[in-house]
C-alpha positions in Angstrom: 84.6 102.1 104.8 81.2 100.7 105.6 79.8 101.1 109.2 76.7 100.5 111.3 75.2 103.6 112.8 72.9 103.5 115.9 70.0 106.0 116.1 69.0 106.2 119.8 65.8 108.3 119.0 64.4 105.2 117.2 65.1 102.8 120.1 62.6 102.3 122.9 64.2 99.1 124.4 67.9 98.6 123.7 67.7 95.0 125.0 65.8 94.0 121.8 68.9 94.8 119.7 71.2 93.2 122.3 69.2 90.0 122.0 69.1 90.1 118.2 72.9 90.2 117.7 74.2 86.6 117.5 77.8 87.7 118.2 77.2 89.7 121.4 78.4 92.9 119.6 75.6 95.0 121.0 76.0 96.2 124.6 74.4 98.7 126.8 76.9 101.1 128.5 76.8 104.3 130.5 76.8 106.1 127.1 73.9 104.1 125.8 73.8 101.3 123.2 77.2 100.7 121.6 78.6 98.3 119.0 81.8 96.6 120.1 84.6 94.9 118.2 82.7 91.6 118.0 80.5 92.9 115.2 80.7 90.9 112.0 78.7 93.3 110.0 76.0 90.7 109.4 73.4 93.5 109.4 70.9 91.4 111.3 70.2 94.4 113.6 69.3 96.4 110.5 66.9 93.9 109.1 65.4 92.6 112.4 65.6 95.5 114.7 63.2 98.4 115.2 62.8 100.4 112.0 65.6 103.0 111.7 67.3 102.0 114.9 70.4 100.8 113.1 71.5 101.8 109.6 74.2 100.5 107.3 76.2 103.4 105.8 79.0 103.4 103.3 81.5 106.1 102.8 81.3 108.0 99.5 83.5 106.2 96.9 86.9 107.7 96.3 87.1 109.6 93.1 88.7 107.6 90.4 92.2 108.6 89.3 92.7 110.0 85.9 94.4 107.0 84.4 95.3 108.9 81.2 98.0 110.8 83.2 99.7 107.6 84.2 101.5 105.6 81.5 104.1 103.0 81.3 105.4 100.1 83.4 108.5 100.7 85.5 110.9 98.2 87.0 113.2 99.1 89.9 116.7 98.0 89.2 117.9 96.0 92.2 121.7 95.9 92.6 124.6 95.9 95.0 127.6 98.1 93.9 126.2 98.1 90.4 125.9 94.3 90.1 122.3 93.9 88.9 120.2 91.3 90.6 118.8 88.7 88.1 115.2 89.4 89.4 115.5 92.7 87.6 115.7 91.1 84.2 112.8 88.8 85.0 110.7 91.8 85.9 111.7 93.5 82.7 110.5 90.4 80.8 107.1 90.5 82.5 106.9 94.3 82.1 107.5 94.0 78.3 104.8 91.3 78.1 102.2 93.5 79.9 103.3 96.6 78.0 102.3 95.0 74.8 98.7 94.7 76.0 98.4 98.5 76.7 100.9 99.7 74.1 102.9 101.7 76.6 106.7 101.9 77.3 108.8 100.0 79.8 111.0 102.1 82.1 113.9 101.0 84.3 114.7 103.0 87.5 118.4 102.8 88.4 119.6 104.4 91.6 123.3 104.4 92.5 126.6 106.0 91.8 129.0 105.4 88.9 126.5 103.2 87.2 126.5 104.4 83.6 128.1 101.2 82.3 125.6 99.0 84.1 122.7 101.2 82.9 123.7 100.4 79.3 123.4 96.7 80.0 119.7 97.1 80.5 119.3 98.4 77.0 120.1 94.9 75.7 116.9 93.6 77.2 114.4 95.8 75.4 113.8 98.6 78.0 112.5 101.8 76.4 114.0 104.2 78.9 116.5 103.8 81.7 116.1 106.6 84.2 119.3 107.0 86.1 119.9 108.8 89.4 123.7 108.8 89.7 124.7 110.5 93.0 127.3 109.8 95.7 124.5 109.7 98.2 123.0 106.7 96.4 126.2 104.7 96.3 124.8 102.3 98.9 121.3 101.5 99.8 119.9 103.8 102.4 116.1 104.0 102.9 115.6 107.7 103.1 117.6 108.9 100.0 116.4 106.0 97.9 112.8 106.7 98.8 113.3 110.3 97.9 114.7 109.5 94.5 112.1 106.8 93.8 109.3 109.3 94.7 110.9 112.0 92.5 110.9 109.5 89.5 107.2 108.8 90.1 106.2 112.4 90.3 108.1 113.2 87.1 107.3 110.2 84.9 103.9 109.0 86.3 104.3 105.3 85.6 101.0 103.4 85.7 102.6 100.3 87.3 105.8 99.6 89.2 107.4 96.2 89.7 110.1 95.6 92.4 111.9 92.5 93.2 111.0 90.9 96.6 114.7 91.0 97.7 116.0 92.3 101.0 116.2 95.8 99.5 112.9 95.6 97.6 110.9 94.5 100.6 112.1 97.6 102.5 111.9 100.1 99.7 108.6 99.3 98.0 106.4 99.7 101.1 107.9 103.0 102.0 107.5 104.3 98.5 103.9 103.1 98.4 103.1 104.9 101.6 104.8 108.0 100.3 102.7 108.0 97.2 99.5 106.9 99.1 98.9 103.9 96.9 98.6 100.2 97.4 101.3 97.5 97.3 100.8 93.8 96.7 103.7 91.7 98.0 105.1 88.4 96.7 103.0 88.2 93.6 103.1 85.0 91.6 100.9 86.1 88.7 100.6 89.5 87.1 98.1 90.3 84.3 97.5 93.6 82.6 94.1 94.7 81.5 93.5 96.9 78.5 92.3 99.8 80.8 95.8 99.6 82.5 94.4 98.1 85.7 97.0 95.6 87.0 95.7 92.2 88.3 98.0 91.1 91.1 97.6 87.5 92.2 99.4 86.0 95.2 98.9 83.1 97.7 97.0 84.0 100.9 96.1 82.3 104.1 99.1 80.0 104.0 98.7 79.3 100.3 95.2 77.8 100.7 93.7 80.4 98.4 94.9 82.7 95.7 94.1 86.4 96.4 93.2 88.5 93.3 94.1 92.1 94.1 93.5 95.3 92.2 94.0 99.0 93.0 91.8 100.6 90.3 91.4 103.9 92.0 95.1 104.6 92.7 98.2 105.1 90.7 100.9 103.9 90.5 100.0 100.3 91.1 102.8 98.6 92.9 103.8 94.9 93.3 106.8 93.0 94.5 107.7 89.7 92.9 110.1 86.9 94.1 113.1 85.8 92.2 112.7 82.8 89.8 108.9 83.5 89.3 109.0 85.3 85.9 110.9 84.7 82.7 113.8 87.0 81.7 114.0 88.2 78.1 116.9 87.1 75.9 120.0 89.3 75.7 120.1 91.2 72.5 123.5 92.2 70.9 122.2 95.6 70.0 121.2 98.3 72.4 117.7 99.7 72.1 116.1 102.5 74.1 117.6 105.5 75.7 119.3 106.5 79.0 117.9 109.5 80.8 120.0 111.1 83.5 117.6 112.5 86.1 118.4 115.5 88.3 117.4 115.8 91.9 118.3 118.3 94.6 121.0 116.6 96.6 119.5 118.0 99.8 116.6 115.6 99.3 119.0 112.7 99.5 120.0 113.4 103.1 119.9 110.4 105.4 119.4 110.6 109.1 121.1 107.2 109.6 124.9 107.2 109.7 126.5 104.1 108.4 129.6 103.4 110.5 131.0 100.4 108.7 130.1 97.8 106.0 131.1 94.2 106.6 130.9 92.0 103.5 129.0 88.9 104.0 130.9 85.7 103.0 129.6 84.2 99.8 127.2 81.4 100.2 125.8 78.8 97.8 122.1 79.8 97.4 119.5 77.2 96.5 117.9 79.8 94.1 120.9 79.5 91.8 121.2 75.7 91.8 120.4 73.8 88.6 119.8 70.6 90.6 118.1 70.3 94.1 117.5 67.2 96.3 114.8 68.1 98.8 114.4 66.5 102.2 110.9 66.3 103.6 109.2 64.8 106.7 110.0 61.3 105.4 113.6 61.8 106.4 113.7 60.1 109.8 117.0 61.2 111.3 119.5 64.1 110.6 122.2 61.6 109.8 120.1 60.2 107.0 120.6 63.4 105.1 124.1 62.1 104.1 122.6 59.9 101.4 120.6 62.8 100.0 123.7 64.9 100.1 125.6 62.2 98.2 122.9 62.1 95.5 123.0 65.9 95.3 126.9 65.9 95.0 126.7 63.2 92.2 124.3 65.3 90.3 126.2 68.5 90.8 123.4 70.0 92.9 122.6 71.1 96.4 120.4 69.9 99.2 117.2 71.7 100.3 114.3 71.0 102.6 110.8 71.7 103.7 109.8 73.9 106.7 109.6 71.1 109.4 113.3 70.3 109.0 114.2 74.0 109.5 111.9 74.2 112.6 113.6 71.1 114.0 117.0 72.7 113.5 118.1 70.0 111.1 118.9 72.4 108.2 119.3 76.2 108.0 116.5 78.5 106.9 118.5 79.4 103.8 117.7 75.9 102.4 114.0 76.0 102.9 111.7 76.0 99.9 108.1 77.4 100.0 106.0 80.5 100.7 107.9 81.1 104.0 111.2 80.1 102.4 112.9 80.5 99.0 111.4 80.3 95.5 113.5 78.1 93.2 113.4 77.2 89.5 116.1 74.5 88.9 116.5 72.3 85.9 115.9 69.3 88.1 114.4 68.9 91.6 114.1 65.6 93.4 111.7 65.6 96.4 112.3 62.9 99.0 109.6 62.2 101.5 107.8 65.5 100.7 104.0 65.4 100.9 103.6 68.4 98.7 101.5 70.9 100.6 100.6 74.0 98.6 102.9 76.1 100.8 105.8 74.1 99.5 104.8 73.5 95.9 104.3 77.3 95.4 108.0 77.7 95.8 109.1 75.1 93.3 106.4 74.3 90.8 108.2 76.2 88.0 111.1 73.7 88.0 111.9 72.3 84.5 111.7 68.7 85.8 110.2 67.5 89.1 110.8 64.0 90.4 108.9 63.0 93.5 109.7 60.1 95.8 107.0 59.2 98.4 105.7 56.0 99.9 102.1 57.4 99.8 100.7 57.1 96.3 98.0 59.7 97.0 100.5 62.3 98.2 99.7 65.8 96.7 103.3 66.1 95.4 102.5 63.7 92.6 100.0 66.2 91.2 102.8 68.6 90.3 105.6 66.0 89.6 106.6 65.1 86.1 107.9 61.8 87.3 106.7 59.9 90.4 108.4 57.1 92.3 106.1 55.4 94.8 108.3 53.8 97.5 110.3 54.2 100.6 113.0 56.8 100.0 115.4 54.6 102.0 115.1 52.0 99.3 114.8 54.4 96.3 117.7 56.8 97.1 120.4 54.2 97.4 119.3 52.6 94.1 119.4 56.0 92.4 122.9 56.6 93.7 124.0 53.2 92.3 122.4 54.0 88.9 124.0 57.4 88.7 127.4 56.0 89.6 127.0 53.3 86.9 126.1 55.9 84.3 129.1 58.0 85.2 131.4 54.9 84.9 129.8 54.1 81.5 130.7 57.6 80.2 134.2 57.7 81.4 
């Protein structure tokens, strides 16, 4: 890390440096001239101050890792009781795509108990090797034993890159593993690109979606990233199995957990907007909570669900599970109809992969029309009732 170093022997009048700093970062204390937290590293004190009074010094660069010792792209298999989360297949598809660039294998890391049958399912999606840790201690997700097994896999196989779904489990597990391996982790990536030298370009929205951050960890291995569900494309299921299953062995003592699980209460099943083929989205243009009834009617007619933007969640109109966007859910329906949604980047980043986007907004210059496939300029209170009538007419015509 770069830093400014003060050399008192080169300073006759500290006030000169105090006056030079435009941020008030130079101050005279009982211990002499000091640089406080207001410093912006503008280096004006170096250029304008007395010669040698302040120098800009950078730490010696970290030695580059031997990339030849790290090969392959690994995907963590996210599951509950052996039921594999669909994000796993999406990540396998992306891993296969990137592996073609560097001509390296794709691994799947499967942690659990009695998961042999489920492990074979992964071989229908083009994985080269499925590394299975099948132990009673891994039957349910617990952070300590799962981290130990994950780290054991990395130390044995040395994968160059690791992809993990940004699920409830993935968001706990990936950071802990990254810290254990002293490497970097980029969360909620929307774009992943592999370079021929095996460096992984990880791109994600930053500063509320106003910019796209391009992140690399060229001096560390493995490179780790989490990716939200519905961002990548899953490969097609193949009738024949390809690849191999490798049963990994680890000392069970390493799978000890210091947290005792007293009980597990199953959560009631809920209809998740991520799984809906059709979504009708309410935005700021919806004036009153009771007006959601007509949007719900349209959603019901189309066999879909209702969703919303962040302001409606903050107002308590709809639950957070229905919010789309960077701070909500990422969706990829066949059809999405936005009603009174302006189209801020924080929202569109969560739905712009939909097959068909229909936007309804009274403002013809609303940003939502830039991502929409079809745009209807008009008051949603006029357009939605007309749409409902048209859908009902179409249904009667096909009866």
